[in-house]
N, CA, C and O atoms as a CHARMM CRD file, in Angstrom:
* protein
*
  380
    1    1 MET  N    210.10500  86.96300  87.52500 PROA 1      0.00000
    2    1 MET  CA   210.50600  86.71400  88.88900 PROA 1      0.00000
    3    1 MET  C    210.66000  88.03400  89.65300 PROA 1      0.00000
    4    1 MET  O    210.40200  88.08800  90.85600 PROA 1      0.00000
    5    2 ALA  N    211.07500  89.08700  88.96300 PROA 2      0.00000
    6    2 ALA  CA   211.24100  90.37800  89.63800 PROA 2      0.00000
    7    2 ALA  C    209.89900  90.88400  90.17700 PROA 2      0.00000
    8    2 ALA  O    209.83700  91.42800  91.27900 PROA 2      0.00000
    9    3 ALA  N    208.83400  90.70500  89.40400 PROA 3      0.00000
   10    3 ALA  CA   207.51500  91.14900  89.85400 PROA 3      0.00000
   11    3 ALA  C    207.06700  90.34200  91.07000 PROA 3      0.00000
   12    3 ALA  O    206.53200  90.90500  92.02500 PROA 3      0.00000
   13    4 LEU  N    207.28200  89.03400  91.03800 PROA 4      0.00000
   14    4 LEU  CA   206.90600  88.20900  92.18400 PROA 4      0.00000
   15    4 LEU  C    207.70600  88.59100  93.42200 PROA 4      0.00000
   16    4 LEU  O    207.17800  88.57700  94.53400 PROA 4      0.00000
   17    5 ASP  N    208.96500  88.92700  93.23500 PROA 5      0.00000
   18    5 ASP  CA   209.79500  89.36800  94.35900 PROA 5      0.00000
   19    5 ASP  C    209.25400  90.68700  94.92600 PROA 5      0.00000
   20    5 ASP  O    209.11900  90.84200  96.14000 PROA 5      0.00000
   21    6 LEU  N    208.94900  91.62500  94.04000 PROA 6      0.00000
   22    6 LEU  CA   208.43500  92.92100  94.47900 PROA 6      0.00000
   23    6 LEU  C    207.11100  92.77500  95.22300 PROA 6      0.00000
   24    6 LEU  O    206.92700  93.36200  96.29000 PROA 6      0.00000
   25    7 PHE  N    206.19900  92.00200  94.66700 PROA 7      0.00000
   26    7 PHE  CA   204.87800  91.87800  95.27100 PROA 7      0.00000
   27    7 PHE  C    204.84000  90.87900  96.41500 PROA 7      0.00000
   28    7 PHE  O    203.87000  90.82600  97.17100 PROA 7      0.00000
   29    8 GLY  N    205.89400  90.08900  96.54000 PROA 8      0.00000
   30    8 GLY  CA   205.98700  89.18700  97.68100 PROA 8      0.00000
   31    8 GLY  C    206.39300  89.89000  98.95700 PROA 8      0.00000
   32    8 GLY  O    206.26700  89.33000 100.04600 PROA 8      0.00000
   33    9 ARG  N    206.87900  91.11000  98.83000 PROA 9      0.00000
   34    9 ARG  CA   207.26100  91.87800 100.01900 PROA 9      0.00000
   35    9 ARG  C    206.01300  92.41600 100.69200 PROA 9      0.00000
   36    9 ARG  O    205.12400  92.97500 100.04900 PROA 9      0.00000
   37   10 ARG  N    205.97100  92.23500 101.97900 PROA 10     0.00000
   38   10 ARG  CA   204.78800  92.64100 102.74000 PROA 10     0.00000
   39   10 ARG  C    204.46100  94.10300 102.49200 PROA 10     0.00000
   40   10 ARG  O    205.35100  94.95400 102.48100 PROA 10     0.00000
   41   11 TRP  N    203.21100  94.38500 102.29900 PROA 11     0.00000
   42   11 TRP  CA   202.59700  95.70200 102.13900 PROA 11     0.00000
   43   11 TRP  C    202.58600  96.22900 100.71500 PROA 11     0.00000
   44   11 TRP  O    201.77200  97.10600 100.42500 PROA 11     0.00000
   45   12 ASN  N    203.42700  95.76000  99.81000 PROA 12     0.00000
   46   12 ASN  CA   203.46200  96.35700  98.47500 PROA 12     0.00000
   47   12 ASN  C    202.13000  96.22000  97.74700 PROA 12     0.00000
   48   12 ASN  O    201.64600  97.18600  97.15800 PROA 12     0.00000
   49   13 LEU  N    201.54000  95.04400  97.78100 PROA 13     0.00000
   50   13 LEU  CA   200.24300  94.87900  97.12700 PROA 13     0.00000
   51   13 LEU  C    199.16700  95.69400  97.84000 PROA 13     0.00000
   52   13 LEU  O    198.27000  96.23700  97.19500 PROA 13     0.00000
   53   14 ARG  N    199.25000  95.78000  99.13900 PROA 14     0.00000
   54   14 ARG  CA   198.26500  96.55600  99.90400 PROA 14     0.00000
   55   14 ARG  C    198.33400  98.02900  99.51200 PROA 14     0.00000
   56   14 ARG  O    197.30000  98.68100  99.36900 PROA 14     0.00000
   57   15 ILE  N    199.52800  98.55000  99.33900 PROA 15     0.00000
   58   15 ILE  CA   199.68200  99.95100  98.93400 PROA 15     0.00000
   59   15 ILE  C    199.04700 100.16800  97.57100 PROA 15     0.00000
   60   15 ILE  O    198.30600 101.13300  97.38000 PROA 15     0.00000
   61   16 VAL  N    199.32600  99.28800  96.62800 PROA 16     0.00000
   62   16 VAL  CA   198.70900  99.39700  95.29800 PROA 16     0.00000
   63   16 VAL  C    197.18900  99.36000  95.44000 PROA 16     0.00000
   64   16 VAL  O    196.48800 100.15600  94.81400 PROA 16     0.00000
   65   17 TRP  N    196.68100  98.45000  96.25000 PROA 17     0.00000
   66   17 TRP  CA   195.23700  98.31300  96.45800 PROA 17     0.00000
   67   17 TRP  C    194.65300  99.60600  97.02600 PROA 17     0.00000
   68   17 TRP  O    193.59600 100.05400  96.58300 PROA 17     0.00000
   69   18 GLU  N    195.32300 100.19900  97.98900 PROA 18     0.00000
   70   18 GLU  CA   194.81500 101.40700  98.64600 PROA 18     0.00000
   71   18 GLU  C    194.86300 102.63400  97.74100 PROA 18     0.00000
   72   18 GLU  O    194.13200 103.59800  97.96700 PROA 18     0.00000
   73   19 LEU  N    195.70400 102.60600  96.73600 PROA 19     0.00000
   74   19 LEU  CA   195.81300 103.74800  95.81600 PROA 19     0.00000
   75   19 LEU  C    194.87500 103.62400  94.61500 PROA 19     0.00000
   76   19 LEU  O    194.89800 104.47700  93.72800 PROA 19     0.00000
   77   20 GLN  N    194.05900 102.58200  94.57700 PROA 20     0.00000
   78   20 GLN  CA   193.22400 102.32400  93.40700 PROA 20     0.00000
   79   20 GLN  C    192.22700 103.43500  93.10700 PROA 20     0.00000
   80   20 GLN  O    191.86100 103.62100  91.94700 PROA 20     0.00000
   81   21 HSD  N    191.78000 104.17400  94.10400 PROA 21     0.00000
   82   21 HSD  CA   190.75400 105.19700  93.88000 PROA 21     0.00000
   83   21 HSD  C    191.31700 106.59300  93.65100 PROA 21     0.00000
   84   21 HSD  O    190.55800 107.53700  93.43200 PROA 21     0.00000
   85   22 GLY  N    192.62200 106.73200  93.69900 PROA 22     0.00000
   86   22 GLY  CA   193.21500 108.04000  93.45200 PROA 22     0.00000
   87   22 GLY  C    194.29600 108.37300  94.46300 PROA 22     0.00000
   88   22 GLY  O    194.63800 107.55900  95.32100 PROA 22     0.00000
   89   23 PRO  N    194.82600 109.57800  94.35000 PROA 23     0.00000
   90   23 PRO  CA   195.95100 110.00000  95.19000 PROA 23     0.00000
   91   23 PRO  C    195.63000 109.96700  96.68000 PROA 23     0.00000
   92   23 PRO  O    194.51500 110.26400  97.10800 PROA 23     0.00000
   93   24 VAL  N    196.64500 109.59400  97.45100 PROA 24     0.00000
   94   24 VAL  CA   196.52600 109.52400  98.90300 PROA 24     0.00000
   95   24 VAL  C    197.82500 110.05600  99.50700 PROA 24     0.00000
   96   24 VAL  O    198.91600 109.71400  99.05000 PROA 24     0.00000
   97   25 GLY  N    197.70100 110.88600 100.52900 PROA 25     0.00000
   98   25 GLY  CA   198.86400 111.39600 101.24800 PROA 25     0.00000
   99   25 GLY  C    199.48400 110.31900 102.12500 PROA 25     0.00000
  100   25 GLY  O    198.88500 109.27100 102.36500 PROA 25     0.00000
  101   26 PHE  N    200.69100 110.59500 102.59800 PROA 26     0.00000
  102   26 PHE  CA   201.44800 109.62600 103.38600 PROA 26     0.00000
  103   26 PHE  C    200.69500 109.20600 104.64400 PROA 26     0.00000
  104   26 PHE  O    200.53800 108.01100 104.89700 PROA 26     0.00000
  105   27 ARG  N    200.23200 110.15800 105.42500 PROA 27     0.00000
  106   27 ARG  CA   199.55200 109.82700 106.68800 PROA 27     0.00000
  107   27 ARG  C    198.27700 109.01700 106.44600 PROA 27     0.00000
  108   27 ARG  O    198.02000 108.03200 107.13900 PROA 27     0.00000
  109   28 ALA  N    197.48900 109.43400 105.46900 PROA 28     0.00000
  110   28 ALA  CA   196.24900 108.70300 105.17100 PROA 28     0.00000
  111   28 ALA  C    196.56100 107.30200 104.67000 PROA 28     0.00000
  112   28 ALA  O    195.86500 106.34800 105.01600 PROA 28     0.00000
  113   29 LEU  N    197.60000 107.17200 103.85900 PROA 29     0.00000
  114   29 LEU  CA   197.98300 105.85400 103.35500 PROA 29     0.00000
  115   29 LEU  C    198.43800 104.96200 104.51000 PROA 29     0.00000
  116   29 LEU  O    198.10600 103.77700 104.55900 PROA 29     0.00000
  117   30 ARG  N    199.18400 105.52900 105.41800 PROA 30     0.00000
  118   30 ARG  CA   199.63200 104.77500 106.59300 PROA 30     0.00000
  119   30 ARG  C    198.43200 104.28200 107.39800 PROA 30     0.00000
  120   30 ARG  O    198.41800 103.13600 107.84600 PROA 30     0.00000
  121   31 GLN  N    197.44400 105.12200 107.58200 PROA 31     0.00000
  122   31 GLN  CA   196.23800 104.72300 108.32000 PROA 31     0.00000
  123   31 GLN  C    195.48400 103.62100 107.58500 PROA 31     0.00000
  124   31 GLN  O    195.00800 102.66700 108.20100 PROA 31     0.00000
  125   32 ARG  N    195.37800 103.75800 106.26600 PROA 32     0.00000
  126   32 ARG  CA   194.67200 102.73700 105.47600 PROA 32     0.00000
  127   32 ARG  C    195.38800 101.39600 105.52300 PROA 32     0.00000
  128   32 ARG  O    194.77400 100.34800 105.32300 PROA 32     0.00000
  129   33 CYS  N    196.67300 101.43300 105.78500 PROA 33     0.00000
  130   33 CYS  CA   197.47200 100.21000 105.84500 PROA 33     0.00000
  131   33 CYS  C    197.68500  99.77700 107.29500 PROA 33     0.00000
  132   33 CYS  O    198.76500  99.31800 107.66800 PROA 33     0.00000
  133   34 ASP  N    196.65200  99.92900 108.09100 PROA 34     0.00000
  134   34 ASP  CA   196.66300  99.46200 109.48600 PROA 34     0.00000
  135   34 ASP  C    197.79400 100.06900 110.31300 PROA 34     0.00000
  136   34 ASP  O    198.36600  99.41000 111.18100 PROA 34     0.00000
  137   35 ASN  N    198.10700 101.33500 110.03000 PROA 35     0.00000
  138   35 ASN  CA   199.14000 102.06000 110.77800 PROA 35     0.00000
  139   35 ASN  C    200.49300 101.34400 110.80100 PROA 35     0.00000
  140   35 ASN  O    201.14200 101.24500 111.84200 PROA 35     0.00000
  141   36 MET  N    200.89800 100.85200 109.64000 PROA 36     0.00000
  142   36 MET  CA   202.23800 100.26000 109.55500 PROA 36     0.00000
  143   36 MET  C    203.25300 101.32000 109.95100 PROA 36     0.00000
  144   36 MET  O    202.94500 102.51200 109.94100 PROA 36     0.00000
  145   37 SER  N    204.43800 100.90300 110.29200 PROA 37     0.00000
  146   37 SER  CA   205.44100 101.87400 110.71900 PROA 37     0.00000
  147   37 SER  C    205.79500 102.81700 109.56200 PROA 37     0.00000
  148   37 SER  O    205.75900 102.43400 108.39300 PROA 37     0.00000
  149   38 SER  N    206.13000 104.03800 109.91500 PROA 38     0.00000
  150   38 SER  CA   206.48800 105.03600 108.91000 PROA 38     0.00000
  151   38 SER  C    207.70000 104.60600 108.10300 PROA 38     0.00000
  152   38 SER  O    207.75500 104.81400 106.89100 PROA 38     0.00000
  153   39 SER  N    208.66900 104.00500 108.77800 PROA 39     0.00000
  154   39 SER  CA   209.88600 103.59900 108.06400 PROA 39     0.00000
  155   39 SER  C    209.59600 102.50500 107.03900 PROA 39     0.00000
  156   39 SER  O    210.16500 102.51600 105.94800 PROA 39     0.00000
  157   40 VAL  N    208.72500 101.57000 107.37500 PROA 40     0.00000
  158   40 VAL  CA   208.37800 100.51300 106.42300 PROA 40     0.00000
  159   40 VAL  C    207.59900 101.10100 105.25400 PROA 40     0.00000
  160   40 VAL  O    207.84300 100.74400 104.10100 PROA 40     0.00000
  161   41 LEU  N    206.66600 101.99600 105.54400 PROA 41     0.00000
  162   41 LEU  CA   205.90700 102.61600 104.45900 PROA 41     0.00000
  163   41 LEU  C    206.82900 103.38100 103.52800 PROA 41     0.00000
  164   41 LEU  O    206.69400 103.28200 102.30900 PROA 41     0.00000
  165   42 ARG  N    207.76400 104.14100 104.08000 PROA 42     0.00000
  166   42 ARG  CA   208.71700 104.86900 103.22400 PROA 42     0.00000
  167   42 ARG  C    209.52500 103.91000 102.35300 PROA 42     0.00000
  168   42 ARG  O    209.73100 104.16000 101.16600 PROA 42     0.00000
  169   43 GLN  N    209.97600 102.81900 102.95000 PROA 43     0.00000
  170   43 GLN  CA   210.76300 101.84100 102.19100 PROA 43     0.00000
  171   43 GLN  C    209.92700 101.23100 101.06500 PROA 43     0.00000
  172   43 GLN  O    210.39600 101.12200  99.93300 PROA 43     0.00000
  173   44 ARG  N    208.70700 100.83800 101.36900 PROA 44     0.00000
  174   44 ARG  CA   207.84800 100.22600 100.35400 PROA 44     0.00000
  175   44 ARG  C    207.48900 101.22700  99.26100 PROA 44     0.00000
  176   44 ARG  O    207.47000 100.87500  98.08100 PROA 44     0.00000
  177   45 LEU  N    207.20700 102.46100  99.63800 PROA 45     0.00000
  178   45 LEU  CA   206.90400 103.47700  98.62600 PROA 45     0.00000
  179   45 LEU  C    208.11400 103.72400  97.72700 PROA 45     0.00000
  180   45 LEU  O    207.96600 103.90800  96.51900 PROA 45     0.00000
  181   46 THR  N    209.29800 103.72800  98.30900 PROA 46     0.00000
  182   46 THR  CA   210.51800 103.89000  97.50700 PROA 46     0.00000
  183   46 THR  C    210.64900 102.75600  96.49900 PROA 46     0.00000
  184   46 THR  O    210.99200 102.99000  95.34000 PROA 46     0.00000
  185   47 GLU  N    210.37900 101.53200  96.93300 PROA 47     0.00000
  186   47 GLU  CA   210.44000 100.38300  96.01600 PROA 47     0.00000
  187   47 GLU  C    209.43200 100.54100  94.88100 PROA 47     0.00000
  188   47 GLU  O    209.75300 100.28800  93.71900 PROA 47     0.00000
  189   48 LEU  N    208.22000 100.95800  95.21800 PROA 48     0.00000
  190   48 LEU  CA   207.17200 101.11000  94.20300 PROA 48     0.00000
  191   48 LEU  C    207.44200 102.31400  93.30000 PROA 48     0.00000
  192   48 LEU  O    207.10800 102.28400  92.11600 PROA 48     0.00000
  193   49 LEU  N    208.03900 103.36600  93.84200 PROA 49     0.00000
  194   49 LEU  CA   208.44600 104.51400  93.02100 PROA 49     0.00000
  195   49 LEU  C    209.54300 104.09700  92.04500 PROA 49     0.00000
  196   49 LEU  O    209.49100 104.43700  90.86300 PROA 49     0.00000
  197   50 ASP  N    210.53200 103.36200  92.54100 PROA 50     0.00000
  198   50 ASP  CA   211.63400 102.89700  91.68800 PROA 50     0.00000
  199   50 ASP  C    211.13900 101.95800  90.58700 PROA 50     0.00000
  200   50 ASP  O    211.68900 101.93200  89.48600 PROA 50     0.00000
  201   51 ALA  N    210.09500 101.18800  90.89800 PROA 51     0.00000
  202   51 ALA  CA   209.51500 100.25800  89.91900 PROA 51     0.00000
  203   51 ALA  C    208.55900 100.96000  88.96300 PROA 51     0.00000
  204   51 ALA  O    208.02100 100.34000  88.04500 PROA 51     0.00000
  205   52 LYS  N    208.34800 102.26100  89.18200 PROA 52     0.00000
  206   52 LYS  CA   207.47600 103.09000  88.34500 PROA 52     0.00000
  207   52 LYS  C    206.00800 102.66100  88.39700 PROA 52     0.00000
  208   52 LYS  O    205.26000 102.84000  87.43500 PROA 52     0.00000
  209   53 LEU  N    205.61000 102.09100  89.54200 PROA 53     0.00000
  210   53 LEU  CA   204.21500 101.71900  89.74100 PROA 53     0.00000
  211   53 LEU  C    203.44800 102.79600  90.49600 PROA 53     0.00000
  212   53 LEU  O    202.22400 102.88800  90.40900 PROA 53     0.00000
  213   54 VAL  N    204.18800 103.60000  91.22900 PROA 54     0.00000
  214   54 VAL  CA   203.62000 104.68800  92.02400 PROA 54     0.00000
  215   54 VAL  C    204.40900 105.95100  91.69400 PROA 54     0.00000
  216   54 VAL  O    205.61300 105.90400  91.44000 PROA 54     0.00000
  217   55 ALA  N    203.70400 107.08100  91.70500 PROA 55     0.00000
  218   55 ALA  CA   204.34300 108.38400  91.50500 PROA 55     0.00000
  219   55 ALA  C    203.95500 109.28700  92.66600 PROA 55     0.00000
  220   55 ALA  O    202.90000 109.12500  93.28000 PROA 55     0.00000
  221   56 GLN  N    204.83100 110.23900  92.94900 PROA 56     0.00000
  222   56 GLN  CA   204.51600 111.22600  93.97400 PROA 56     0.00000
  223   56 GLN  C    204.17400 112.52700  93.27600 PROA 56     0.00000
  224   56 GLN  O    204.93600 113.02200  92.44500 PROA 56     0.00000
  225   57 GLN  N    203.03000 113.06800  93.61900 PROA 57     0.00000
  226   57 GLN  CA   202.55800 114.30200  93.00400 PROA 57     0.00000
  227   57 GLN  C    203.21100 115.51300  93.66300 PROA 57     0.00000
  228   57 GLN  O    203.78500 115.38900  94.74500 PROA 57     0.00000
  229   58 PRO  N    203.13200 116.68200  93.02700 PROA 58     0.00000
  230   58 PRO  CA   203.72100 117.88600  93.61700 PROA 58     0.00000
  231   58 PRO  C    203.19300 118.20300  95.02300 PROA 58     0.00000
  232   58 PRO  O    203.91300 118.77900  95.83800 PROA 58     0.00000
  233   59 ASP  N    201.94700 117.83200  95.30700 PROA 59     0.00000
  234   59 ASP  CA   201.39500 118.08000  96.64500 PROA 59     0.00000
  235   59 ASP  C    201.79900 116.98600  97.63700 PROA 59     0.00000
  236   59 ASP  O    201.29100 116.96000  98.75800 PROA 59     0.00000
  237   60 ALA  N    202.69200 116.09300  97.24700 PROA 60     0.00000
  238   60 ALA  CA   203.25800 115.01200  98.05800 PROA 60     0.00000
  239   60 ALA  C    202.35700 113.79300  98.16000 PROA 60     0.00000
  240   60 ALA  O    202.74600 112.81200  98.79300 PROA 60     0.00000
  241   61 ALA  N    201.17900 113.81300  97.57000 PROA 61     0.00000
  242   61 ALA  CA   200.31300 112.62500  97.58200 PROA 61     0.00000
  243   61 ALA  C    200.88600 111.58000  96.63500 PROA 61     0.00000
  244   61 ALA  O    201.59900 111.90100  95.68500 PROA 61     0.00000
  245   62 TYR  N    200.56100 110.33500  96.91400 PROA 62     0.00000
  246   62 TYR  CA   201.00200 109.22300  96.07500 PROA 62     0.00000
  247   62 TYR  C    199.84800 108.75500  95.21200 PROA 62     0.00000
  248   62 TYR  O    198.69100 108.76300  95.63300 PROA 62     0.00000
  249   63 THR  N    200.18200 108.34800  93.99900 PROA 63     0.00000
  250   63 THR  CA   199.17300 107.88900  93.05300 PROA 63     0.00000
  251   63 THR  C    199.74400 106.75500  92.20900 PROA 63     0.00000
  252   63 THR  O    200.96000 106.62900  92.06600 PROA 63     0.00000
  253   64 LEU  N    198.86900 105.94200  91.66000 PROA 64     0.00000
  254   64 LEU  CA   199.32400 104.89600  90.76400 PROA 64     0.00000
  255   64 LEU  C    199.67800 105.48600  89.41100 PROA 64     0.00000
  256   64 LEU  O    199.00300 106.39700  88.93000 PROA 64     0.00000
  257   65 THR  N    200.72200 104.97600  88.80300 PROA 65     0.00000
  258   65 THR  CA   201.06800 105.32000  87.42500 PROA 65     0.00000
  259   65 THR  C    200.22500 104.43100  86.50300 PROA 65     0.00000
  260   65 THR  O    199.43300 103.61500  86.97600 PROA 65     0.00000
  261   66 ASP  N    200.39500 104.59000  85.21400 PROA 66     0.00000
  262   66 ASP  CA   199.70500 103.70100  84.27800 PROA 66     0.00000
  263   66 ASP  C    200.09400 102.24500  84.53700 PROA 66     0.00000
  264   66 ASP  O    199.24200 101.35700  84.50600 PROA 66     0.00000
  265   67 LEU  N    201.37700 102.00400  84.79300 PROA 67     0.00000
  266   67 LEU  CA   201.82300 100.64500  85.10600 PROA 67     0.00000
  267   67 LEU  C    201.18700 100.14600  86.40500 PROA 67     0.00000
  268   67 LEU  O    200.79600  98.98300  86.50400 PROA 67     0.00000
  269   68 GLY  N    201.08800 101.02400  87.39000 PROA 68     0.00000
  270   68 GLY  CA   200.46200 100.65500  88.65500 PROA 68     0.00000
  271   68 GLY  C    198.98500 100.34600  88.50200 PROA 68     0.00000
  272   68 GLY  O    198.47100  99.42700  89.14000 PROA 68     0.00000
  273   69 ARG  N    198.30000 101.10900  87.65600 PROA 69     0.00000
  274   69 ARG  CA   196.88600 100.81300  87.39400 PROA 69     0.00000
  275   69 ARG  C    196.75000  99.46600  86.68700 PROA 69     0.00000
  276   69 ARG  O    195.77200  98.74600  86.88900 PROA 69     0.00000
  277   70 GLY  N    197.73500  99.13600  85.86300 PROA 70     0.00000
  278   70 GLY  CA   197.73900  97.82800  85.21300 PROA 70     0.00000
  279   70 GLY  C    197.87500  96.69900  86.22400 PROA 70     0.00000
  280   70 GLY  O    197.24200  95.65300  86.08200 PROA 70     0.00000
  281   71 VAL  N    198.69700  96.91200  87.24000 PROA 71     0.00000
  282   71 VAL  CA   198.83200  95.91900  88.30700 PROA 71     0.00000
  283   71 VAL  C    197.50100  95.75800  89.02300 PROA 71     0.00000
  284   71 VAL  O    197.06700  94.63800  89.29300 PROA 71     0.00000
  285   72 TYR  N    196.85200  96.87600  89.33200 PROA 72     0.00000
  286   72 TYR  CA   195.55600  96.80100  90.00600 PROA 72     0.00000
  287   72 TYR  C    194.55000  96.03000  89.14300 PROA 72     0.00000
  288   72 TYR  O    193.80400  95.19500  89.65400 PROA 72     0.00000
  289   73 GLN  N    194.53200  96.30800  87.84700 PROA 73     0.00000
  290   73 GLN  CA   193.61300  95.59400  86.95100 PROA 73     0.00000
  291   73 GLN  C    193.91000  94.09200  86.95600 PROA 73     0.00000
  292   73 GLN  O    192.99600  93.27000  86.90500 PROA 73     0.00000
  293   74 ALA  N    195.18100  93.75200  87.01800 PROA 74     0.00000
  294   74 ALA  CA   195.56100  92.33800  87.05400 PROA 74     0.00000
  295   74 ALA  C    195.13000  91.67800  88.36400 PROA 74     0.00000
  296   74 ALA  O    194.88800  90.47200  88.39700 PROA 74     0.00000
  297   75 LEU  N    195.03500  92.45600  89.43600 PROA 75     0.00000
  298   75 LEU  CA   194.64300  91.92200  90.74200 PROA 75     0.00000
  299   75 LEU  C    193.14000  91.73600  90.89300 PROA 75     0.00000
  300   75 LEU  O    192.69800  90.97700  91.75600 PROA 75     0.00000
  301   76 ARG  N    192.34900  92.41300  90.07300 PROA 76     0.00000
  302   76 ARG  CA   190.89700  92.34300  90.22800 PROA 76     0.00000
  303   76 ARG  C    190.34800  90.92300  90.18100 PROA 76     0.00000
  304   76 ARG  O    189.49800  90.59000  91.00700 PROA 76     0.00000
  305   77 PRO  N    190.79000  90.06300  89.25400 PROA 77     0.00000
  306   77 PRO  CA   190.28600  88.67900  89.28400 PROA 77     0.00000
  307   77 PRO  C    190.65200  87.95800  90.58700 PROA 77     0.00000
  308   77 PRO  O    189.87400  87.14500  91.08500 PROA 77     0.00000
  309   78 LEU  N    191.81700  88.25100  91.13000 PROA 78     0.00000
  310   78 LEU  CA   192.20800  87.64100  92.39600 PROA 78     0.00000
  311   78 LEU  C    191.28600  88.13100  93.51500 PROA 78     0.00000
  312   78 LEU  O    190.94100  87.36200  94.41300 PROA 78     0.00000
  313   79 GLY  N    190.89200  89.38900  93.46900 PROA 79     0.00000
  314   79 GLY  CA   189.94800  89.92000  94.44800 PROA 79     0.00000
  315   79 GLY  C    188.60600  89.22700  94.36600 PROA 79     0.00000
  316   79 GLY  O    188.00900  88.89400  95.39000 PROA 79     0.00000
  317   80 ARG  N    188.12500  89.00600  93.14100 PROA 80     0.00000
  318   80 ARG  CA   186.85100  88.28700  92.97100 PROA 80     0.00000
  319   80 ARG  C    186.96500  86.85000  93.48200 PROA 80     0.00000
  320   80 ARG  O    186.05700  86.34400  94.14200 PROA 80     0.00000
  321   81 TRP  N    188.07800  86.20600  93.17400 PROA 81     0.00000
  322   81 TRP  CA   188.29100  84.84600  93.64600 PROA 81     0.00000
  323   81 TRP  C    188.32600  84.81800  95.17400 PROA 81     0.00000
  324   81 TRP  O    187.75400  83.91700  95.78800 PROA 81     0.00000
  325   82 SER  N    188.99300  85.79800  95.79100 PROA 82     0.00000
  326   82 SER  CA   189.08700  85.79100  97.25700 PROA 82     0.00000
  327   82 SER  C    187.72300  86.01000  97.90000 PROA 82     0.00000
  328   82 SER  O    187.46400  85.47700  98.97800 PROA 82     0.00000
  329   83 ASP  N    186.84100  86.78700  97.25800 PROA 83     0.00000
  330   83 ASP  CA   185.47500  86.94100  97.76500 PROA 83     0.00000
  331   83 ASP  C    184.73700  85.60600  97.73900 PROA 83     0.00000
  332   83 ASP  O    184.05400  85.25000  98.69900 PROA 83     0.00000
  333   84 ALA  N    184.87700  84.87300  96.64100 PROA 84     0.00000
  334   84 ALA  CA   184.23200  83.56000  96.52300 PROA 84     0.00000
  335   84 ALA  C    184.81700  82.58800  97.54500 PROA 84     0.00000
  336   84 ALA  O    184.08600  81.79000  98.13200 PROA 84     0.00000
  337   85 TRP  N    186.10400  82.65000  97.75500 PROA 85     0.00000
  338   85 TRP  CA   186.77300  81.79400  98.73100 PROA 85     0.00000
  339   85 TRP  C    186.26400  82.08300 100.13400 PROA 85     0.00000
  340   85 TRP  O    185.94600  81.16200 100.88700 PROA 85     0.00000
  341   86 ALA  N    186.18800  83.37600 100.48900 PROA 86     0.00000
  342   86 ALA  CA   185.68800  83.75400 101.81700 PROA 86     0.00000
  343   86 ALA  C    184.25100  83.28300 102.01100 PROA 86     0.00000
  344   86 ALA  O    183.88000  82.82700 103.09300 PROA 86     0.00000
  345   87 SER  N    183.45100  83.39500 100.96400 PROA 87     0.00000
  346   87 SER  CA   182.06400  82.94100 101.03500 PROA 87     0.00000
  347   87 SER  C    181.99900  81.43600 101.25200 PROA 87     0.00000
  348   87 SER  O    181.20900  80.95700 102.06600 PROA 87     0.00000
  349   88 ALA  N    182.81900  80.69500 100.53100 PROA 88     0.00000
  350   88 ALA  CA   182.84200  79.23900 100.68100 PROA 88     0.00000
  351   88 ALA  C    183.29600  78.84000 102.08800 PROA 88     0.00000
  352   88 ALA  O    182.75900  77.90100 102.67700 PROA 88     0.00000
  353   89 LEU  N    184.26800  79.54600 102.61200 PROA 89     0.00000
  354   89 LEU  CA   184.73500  79.24400 103.96700 PROA 89     0.00000
  355   89 LEU  C    183.67500  79.54000 105.01000 PROA 89     0.00000
  356   89 LEU  O    183.51900  78.79100 105.97500 PROA 89     0.00000
  357   90 SER  N    182.94000  80.63700 104.81800 PROA 90     0.00000
  358   90 SER  CA   181.89600  80.97700 105.79200 PROA 90     0.00000
  359   90 SER  C    180.73900  79.98100 105.70200 PROA 90     0.00000
  360   90 SER  O    180.10900  79.68000 106.71600 PROA 90     0.00000
  361   91 GLU  N    180.45000  79.46500 104.49900 PROA 91     0.00000
  362   91 GLU  CA   179.41800  78.44000 104.34300 PROA 91     0.00000
  363   91 GLU  C    179.83200  77.16000 105.04800 PROA 91     0.00000
  364   91 GLU  O    178.99800  76.49000 105.65700 PROA 91     0.00000
  365   92 ASP  N    181.11100  76.81400 104.97200 PROA 92     0.00000
  366   92 ASP  CA   181.60700  75.61700 105.64900 PROA 92     0.00000
  367   92 ASP  C    181.47700  75.74600 107.16200 PROA 92     0.00000
  368   92 ASP  O    181.25000  74.75600 107.85700 PROA 92     0.00000
  369   93 GLY  N    181.62000  76.95100 107.66400 PROA 93     0.00000
  370   93 GLY  CA   181.52300  77.18600 109.10600 PROA 93     0.00000
  371   93 GLY  C    180.10500  77.11000 109.64000 PROA 93     0.00000
  372   93 GLY  O    179.90600  77.02200 110.85200 PROA 93     0.00000
  373   94 LYS  N    179.10000  77.14300 108.74200 PROA 94     0.00000
  374   94 LYS  CA   177.70600  77.10600 109.16800 PROA 94     0.00000
  375   94 LYS  C    177.21700  75.69100 109.44200 PROA 94     0.00000
  376   94 LYS  O    176.16800  75.50100 110.05800 PROA 94     0.00000
  377   95 ASP  N    177.97500  74.70000 108.98600 PROA 95     0.00000
  378   95 ASP  CA   177.53800  73.29800 109.14200 PROA 95     0.00000
  379   95 ASP  C    177.44700  72.89200 110.58100 PROA 95     0.00000
  380   95 ASP  O    177.09500  71.75100 110.87900 PROA 95     0.00000
């Protein structure tokens, strides 16, 4: 239930998704997340840091930890499913 609570908070999954390719600085991460407010991003990063899913590097960039990469791996099937869902919805719209 703790994981569902953490990931049910807006932006937490998006942050994990955006960090999948490697370290990202605060400003770049904010831009990738549709320019969410700085205060919300700080709060969400603090939650993910406390959960040990994200780490802050000495250069201040954020990166996924091993646990965070595990979360991303767990999300990949959901990403594939959402692609199929979007395709099915677009096919329905062509009728």
